[in-house]
N, C-alpha and C positions, 0 to 999 in steps of 0.2 A: 387756522391760527396756530394750532399745535405744530403743524408742519413748519411754519415759518420760524417758530421758536427753536425747533430742533435744528433747522438749517443754521440759524444764528449761533447756536451752541457749537455746532460742528466747525463753523468758520472760526469761532473764537478758539477752539481747541487747536486747530491747525496753526493759527497765528501764534498762539502761545508756544507750541512745539517748535516752530521755526525760530522764534525769537530766543527762547531759552537755550536751545541747543545749536544755534547757528546753522540750521539746515539751509544751505545756500540756495538750493533750488527754489525755495519759497521766500526766505528772508533776504536773499541776495546779498550775502556777506554782511550779516547783521551788524548794526552800529555798536561801538563800544568794545569790540574785541581787543584784547591786550596780547602781549607777547606770549603769555602762557598758552593761549589758544592758537595764535598765528604761527608759532614755531613748529607745530606738528605738520607732518607730511600731508599736503593737500588742504590744509586748513584755511588758506587764503583764497581758495577758489570762489568766484562769484556765481558760477553756474554749475556747481557740483551736482552730479546725477543726471545732467542733461547731456547725454552723449550720443543718442541716436544709434542706428544700426549700419550706417553707411561705412564701407571699408574702402581703403585705398591700397593698391599694391605697393606704391612708392610715395614717399614724402620728401619734398625739397624745401628746406627752410632757409630763406634769405634774410640776413641780418645786416641792416645798415647801422653800424655802430655810431651812436650819437645822432641818428637821423630822425630828428623831430619834425613836426609839420613845417617849421620855419626853414630847416635845412633843405627839405624837399622843394619848398617854394622858391628859395633863393636859387637853387640849381636849375629848376624849370624856367624861371624868369630869364636867367642869363643864357641858358643853352637853347631854349625854344620859344622865348617870348611869353608874356603874361597870359596869353590865351592858348599857348602851345601845350603839348603833351609829351611825356616820355613814352617810348615805344614799348618798354617792358614794365617799368615801375607803375605806370598809370593804367596798364591793362589788367593787372591782377585785381580781382574783386569787382570789376565793372561789368554789370549784366549785359549791356549792349555790345560789349566787345568779347563776350564769352557765351555766345548763343548755344543753348543746349548743354551748358556746363553750370554746375552749382557754384555760386559765388557768395562771398560775404565780406563785409567791411565794418570795422568797429574801432573802438579805442580800448586800451588796457592800462591799468594802474601798475606802478613799478616800485613802490616803496620797499625798503629793506629793513633789517632788524639789527642795525648797529653800524656805527661809523667805521669800525675796524675790529680787530680781534680783542682789543681791550674791553669791548662790549659783549664778550662771549666767555665761555669756559676755556677757550683756547688761547688766552692771553699769555704772552711770553716776555722774558726779560731780554736785554740787549745781546745776551750770549745765546739766545735761542732756547733757553730752558723754560719749560712750561711753568707758569705761575698761576694761571687761571684767574678768574674774576668772580666777584660775588654776583655780578649781573650776567644773566644768560639771555642777552638780547635787549635791544632798545629800539622802539619804533622810530625809523629814520626816513623822512619823506624823500630824500634825494639818494638814489642808489648809485653804485658804481657798476662797472661792466661785469665783475665777477659775481656779485650777489644777484644781479639781474639775470645773467646767464644761467646761474645755478637754479633760478626760479623756473625758467622754461625747460631746462635740461632735466630737472629732477622732480618738479612739483612741490618743492620745499623752499620756504623763505629762509634767508640767512643774513649774515652780517657782511658789510662791505669788506672786500679783500678775501673773502672765503670762496673756495672752489669746491662745490658739491659736498659740503659738510653742513650740518645744521649748527645752531648757535651753541650746541653742546659738543660740537666736534665730530658727531657721528656721520660717517660717509653715507650719502644718499645715491642710490643707483641712478645712472643717467641714461639718456636715450640711446646712445651707441651701445652701452652694455646690454640694455634690454633688447635692442634690435638684434644684436648678435645672439643673444639667448634664444630669440625666436627664429634663428636661421637666416637672417637677412644680411645682405651686403651693406657696408657702411662707408661713409666718406666725410671728410672734414677739410674744408678749403677756406683760406683766408689771405688777405694781403698784409696781415700783421705777422709778428713773430708767432710761431706756432704755439709757443708757451704762453702767449698773452691770454687775457681773461676769457674772451669769447670762445676761441678754439679749445682752451684748457678745460672748459666745463664739460666737454665731450670725451675727454681722454684721461682725467685724473681726479683725485680727491686731495685737497691741500688746505691747511689752515691759513696759508698765506699765498696770495697770487704771485708774489715775487720769487717763490721757490722754484725758479726755472730749472735748475740742475742741482746736483749734489754739492756744488760750490756756489749756489745762488745764481748770480748773474755774471759770473766770471766768464770771459770770452775764450779761455783756454790758451792764452799766450804766456810766454815766459815771465814769471813773477820775480824770480830771484836773480836774473841776469846771468845764469850760467850757460845759456845757449841751448838748454834742453828743457822740454816741457815734460814734467814727471810728477809723481805724487808729492814731491817737496813743494812744487808750485801750487798744487791743489791744497795742500795744508796751509800755505801762505795766503791763498785766496779766501780761506775760511768757508763759512756756510751761508753768508749773505743774510737774507731775511727769513731763512727757513727755520721752522720749528725743529730743533735738534732731534727730537724723538721720532720725527717723520722720516728721517734719512735712513737709507738701508744700512749704512755703517753702524747705526745705533739701534738696529732691529726694527726699523719702520718700513712703510710701504714704498718709500722713495719719493724723489722729486717729480715735478710735472713731466719733464722730458723722459725720465726713466719709466714712469707710468704710461706715457704715450706708447712706448715699446710694448709694455705688458698688455695694454688695451687692444692694440693691434687692429686698428681700423684697416679696411682694405685699401683705402686711398687717403693719404694725408699730404696736402699741398699748402705751402705758405713760405714764411721767412723764418728767421731765428736760427740759421745754420751754425753760427759761431758758438751757440750754447751747447751744441752736440760735440764740441771740442773738449768739453769737461771730461773728467776722469772718474771712472768707477773705482771700487775698492781694490780691484786688481791692477789698476793702472791703465786699463783700456779706455779709449775715448768712447763716448756714447755712440758715435758713428760706427765704431768697430763692433760695439755691442749689438747695434741694430742689424748690421750686416751678418753677424754670427747668428742672429735670430731669423735670417732669411729675408730681410727687407731688401727691396730694390731701392738704392739710395741715389738721389740726385742732389748735388751740392750747389752752393751759391754760384750764380752766374752761368750754370750749365743749361742754357735754354734748349740746346739741341738734345741733351739727355732727357729733358722733360718732354719734348716733342716726340721722341722715339719710344716713349712708354707704350707698350702694347697690351699688357694684361696686368691685372691686380686681383689677388685673392688671398686666402689665408696662408697659402704656401709661399706666395711671393707678394706680400703687401708693398705698397708704394709709399716711400717717404721722400718727398721732393721739396727741399727747402732752398728756394732760388735766391735768397738774399741773406746776408749775415744778420741783419736786423729786420725792421719793418721794411716792406718793399717800397721803392720810389713811387711818388704820386704822379698822376697823369699830367698835372699842370705845375708850372713853376710857382713859387709862393708869392702871395701879395701880403703887404704889411698894413695892418690897421693902425691909424694914427689919430691924434687929437683933431678937434674941429678945425677945418681949414677950407675956405671958399674955393681954393684952387682945385680941390678934389671934385667939386661939382662941375667945374669948367673942363676938367680933364679926367673923366671917369676911367676906371681901370678896365683893361681887357686882358684876359688870361692867355698865357702862351704855353705850348706843350713842353714838358720836361724831357730833355734828351736822354735822361737816365731811366725813364719809364720803360718797364719791360714790355709793355704793349707795343712799343716800336719794333720789338723783335718777335712778336707773336706769343707773348706770355703775359697777357692781361688777365684780369679777373674773369672776363668772358672766356678766354682761352682755357683758363684753369677749370672753369665750370664745364665747358664742352668736353674736355679731357676726362674729368671725373665721371660725367654721365656716361661717356663711351665705355670707360673701364668698368663701371658698376653694371651697366646693361649687358656687358659681355661676360660678367662674372657668373658662375653657375648659380650661386645663391641668389644673385640679383635677378637672373632669368626665372628661376623657379619660385622664389619667395618674395622678391622685391628688394628695395633698398631704402635707406635713410641717408640723406645728404644735407649737411649744413654748409652754407656759403656766406662768408662775411666780407663786406666792404668795410675795412677796419678804420681807415684814416679819415673818414668823415669826422669822426670823433677827435682824432689826434690833431687834425688841422683846425678844428673848432677850438680846441684848447689853445692853439697857437694864434687865434684870431686871424687865420689865414683863409680868406674867402675863396680864392682860386683853388687852393688845395682841397678844401671840402667839396667844392663844386665838381672838380675832376673825379674825385672818389665816388660821388653820387652818380656821375655819368658812367663810370666804370661798372658800378653795381647794376644800373639800368640795362647796360649792354649785356651783362651776365644773365639777367633775367630773360632778355630777348633770346640769347643763345640757348638757354634751357628750353624755352617755349618752342624753339625750332626742332628740338630733339625728342620731346615727350608727347604723350597723349593724355590730355586732361580728363579723359574718361576713367583712367586708372591711377593717375598721379595727382596728389594734392600739393599745390604750391602755396606757400605762405610767405608774405613779405611784411617785415616789421622792423623795429629797432629795439635796442636794449634800454636806452634812457634818452631823455631830452637833453638839449644843450643850449649853449649861450647865444648863438646868433639870432638877432631879431631884425625883421624888416621894419624900418621906421620912416616917418615922413621926411625928416631932415636930420643932418648930423647933430647928435646930442653933445652937450657940453660936459656931461658927466661920464662919458664912456669913449672908448676908441671906436672908430668907424672906418668903413671902406665904401666907396661909391663905385658901382659897377655899371658898365654900359651893356644893356641887354641885347639879345638877338634882334628884337623888334625896334631897337633904337632908343627905347626908354631907359631910365636909370633906376637902379635899386640901391637904396642906402641901407647898409647893414651895420647894426650896433653890436659891439662886444663889451658887456659891462658886468661880468660876473667874477672878476678877479678879486681875491682876498688881499692883494697887495696894492700899494700905492704906485700904480703904473706911471702916473704923471710925474710926481715929485721924486719917486724912487727913494723915499725916506728923508728928503731934504725939506727945508722950510718953504712952503708954497703959499704962505699967507698973503703975499703981494701979487700972486698970479693964480687965480682960481682955476685956470686951465692947466697949470703946471708946465713942465718942460718935457714934452714927449720925446722919448728916445726909442726909435723903431726897434732897435736890437733888444730892448728890455720889454717890448710888448709881446714877446713870444712865450708860449708855454705857461700861461698864468690863468686862463679862463677855466671856469668850473662847470659841472653839469647843472641842469635844472631838474625839477621834480614833477613836471606835468605829465599827464597821461599821453599815450602814444597811439599813432595809427597802426592798425593791423588789418591786412587785406588777404584774401585767399580765393583761389580758384581750384576746382576739382572736388572729388568726393569728400564730403564732410566740411566743405568750406563755410557753410552758413553758420557753423558753430562760433565763428569769430564775430558775428553780428552783435551790435549793442556794446555795452560796457562789460568787459571781463578783467581779469587780473593776469599778470604775466605767468603765474603758475597754471592758469587754465590752459595755456598753450601746450604745456606738457601733456595734459589729458587729451587735448584735441588731436595732437600728433599720435600719442600712444594708442588711443582708441581707434583712430583711423587705420593704424598698422596692426591692430590686434595685440599690442604689447601688454605686459603685466604692469599696470599703473598703480594699483592699490597694494599696500604693504603685505596683506595676506597672500595675494597672488604672487608677489615678488618672492616671498618666503618659499612658496611651493617650487620655485625654479631650482632650489637646491635639494629637492627630494631625491634626485637621482645621483647624488654625490658618491664618488668612489675614491678610495685610496689604495694604491697597488704598488708593491715593491717592484723595482725594475728587474731584479733577478733574485735568486734564492739566498743571496748574501743579506738581503733585508736591511740595507743601509740607506738606500736612496729611493724615494717614493714619488710616484706620479699621483697628483691630486687633480681630479676632474669633476665636473658636474655641479660645482658650487656656484651656479649661475645666478642665484639670488643673493650673492654676497660680493662685497668689494674687498674685504679683509678676512684673513684666516688666522686663527691661533692654534698652536699645537702644544702638546705636553707628552713627554716620553718618560715612562716610569720603568724601573727595574722590577725583578720578581718580588722584591720586598715592599714595593709600593713607593720607593723613594724616587723623586723627580730627578732625572739625570740630565734632562735638557728641556727647555721650554722657550717659546717665543716671548718677546718682550710684551708686556701688557700695561705699560705705564700710561698710554694715551689711546684714544680711539683710532689713531693713525699708526699704531704700533702693531706689528705682525707681518704676515705675508700678503702681498698684493695678489688678488685673484686674477688669473688670466681667463677672462670670460669666454666660454665656449672653446676653451683650449686646455692646456695641461700646465699646472703649476708644479714645479719640482721642489722637493724638500730633501736636502742632503743632510743626513744624520750620521755620516760615516765617522765623524770624530766622537760621537757619543755612543754609537753601537759598535763596540769593539770586541766583544766576546760572544760565545755561543749561549750565553745565559738567556733567559726568557725576558721579553720586554712587552710593554703595552703602549701603543701609540694612540692618542686621541687628537682628532682634528675637528675644530669647531668653526662654523661660519659666524662672523660677528654681527651680521645683519639678520640672517634668518634664524640663528640659534641652532641650526641643524648640526648634528655631531656624527662623525664616523669614528668607530673605535676598532682597532686591531688588537685583540687580546692574546697574550702569551705566545708571541712568535719568537723564534730563535734568531740569534745574531749570525754573523758571517760564517761561522764554522758549523752551525746547526743544520739539521736536515728536516726538522719538523715544520711543515707549512711552507707556503710560497709567499706569504706576506700580503695576500690580497684580501681586501674588504669591500663589501658592497652594502648599500643601504637596505637591500632586501636579500638576505642569505638564501642561496638556492642549493638544490641537490643535497639537502640535509648536512651542509657543511663539508661535503667531500668533493675533492677535485676529480677530474676525469682520470688522472693518473694514479688515483688511490691515495695520494697524500692528503692529509687534512688541510682544509683551507680556513684560516682564521678569518672570521667574518664579524661585522657589526651592523648595526642599523641606526638610522637617523632617529634621534630622540627629539621630542617636542621642546621648543625653546621656552624659557621662563618669560612671563609677561610682567609688565609694570602694573601691578594691580589686577583686578578682575578683568578689566576691559582692555588693557594694553593701550598702545599709542593711538590706535584708531577707535578706541572705545567710545569717545564722545560722539563721533559720527554715527557709529553703529547704534548707540543709544538713541540718538536723535531720530534716525530712520525708524527704529523700533517703536518709539513713542508716536511718531507720525502714523505708522501703520495702525497702532492701537486707536489713535484718534479717528482715523478713517473708518475703522471697523465700528467704533462706538458711534460715529456719526451716522453710518449706514443703519445701525440698529435703532438709533433714535428716530431717524426718518421713518423707518418701517413701523416702529411702534406708534409714532404720531399718526401715520396714515391709518393704521388699524383703529386708533381711537376715533379718527374722523369718520371712518366708515361704520363705526359701531352704533 
């Protein structure tokens, strides 16, 4: 009897701990969590702590943008018949098709924490000036691609339009940054503009997803009609939707395109070439900047240049952007229209688009094959493995357009890319995950609805599928005119494009390879970050990420002590610096007005800080460099300027040789100091406290059982 009571007490303690502190491993994302809890790194996980010990050398993440269950079924019905199967898409996660390989299939939730930056501390005015908001996050059931991508890329929920920043604007480390810090090769492949939301979450941190370049979405063409493209045109183009403080000209970390160059994935393939025609502060195009940084560049339409790529590494990374904008779809568009019996009598059949790059050997499958070849032949890839993301982007874009054929062709392209990958990898050491970022509008219905646009398709097996598109906020039928006498309205096919919106349902996620079973059941989008991170052995928790900056160094390029190389801040995305003279007066400092102000870290590389305009004499100076995510600081004290002879300007987090250089000159050194925490527990305190209380409950339970047994035996 006493034993039973003790067991009941232990169970009650466990449930109470899980409920009170949101310990997801037991409470499974406890009900009632609000923004204050969900905005923290990792707080939205549904299976926190359930990681396992299985490791993968490589991970490939396939994203079908907007590829909900309905979109998969529409494409399968049309291409293979209602009882058919995709060769790649349907193989992942299927136990009978992956004998001897770990598999998993589940669903995950995709909500975000705000409709746009106005629901965050990063709200801005029409001129790009930060205004902030009193609200730091609002639970939003329907996500966009940037918030959802940020979730699986960083493990942190955020607001729609945000790229790898939280609702307070703080940058969150992403999978490519963490993979590079672990010495792995990395790749980012898409059929969209490379600056678009899904690829952007692996290459940048931005308060606005539309901040493609320093001039927003300017295409780099002549703005003032003088026949020359120069900084005058850039000034006329403005900054688009960018937060002004984020731009490098204003002391920020830069636009998405500029950060892509800084992030320096080994392989980057997609569209969006025209935005690299934008100009930096010196008047160089971003293409020139990339080339100066050692990138192999392949520009719009150069399919032969793409095919001839033979290597990719940190010395010669690949930047291949084969279209000015989003890449052409595989199929020509179909147009959804109002209810019409003629559509049933003459169902739509899709035709191949002459402009599709797959006709020339540059499909998404070709991109995927090339990326895997390059990463497998990369030294880091061979030795340490790689992380690769592949996106079929225009499933979403054509769903927005109510374009059934467009979305079907893009789903087929993604399926073939998965098959191409499976032909090149070994699932014994490579984890493959296939999922989407959000659900979308297309629905398979019994007959043409009166309330929505629709398309009737003729399937491969001769049957017909009716697809409804009914999530537009606009009056597609009447287009604003009086439709009281015509309930169906007057459909104008040209007005039926580009109006449909996302939906908020949970999504399919499937996996094959080491660690695949972690996607089973119901998870959250942020759980995918931990699934990938733990499989690859990456630093997923904040404390482990902070440790990545323990080896940070700051070293002057020469004894003039004016230009400094900063390395080893791998647990940070943003750096701040402060330069003081011998009297303690600040003579130069980075901008600190927003979380996106400062220097962009070049992960696993070298960030250069040029202070030649501030360090002009042989007087003594002190330079302090601080990582804004880790809080780690490196300080060089009392070094001389360009005419001085004391010291060589080198600093390390762990001073060696008692501060003396081999040549007898003193070496000014500093050490990393511990960051300040928000309160006693810091950002992850609630999780730590929950685990601690759980442990106490378990210990108490064990003691209670032991005591009860001793009483029974007494």
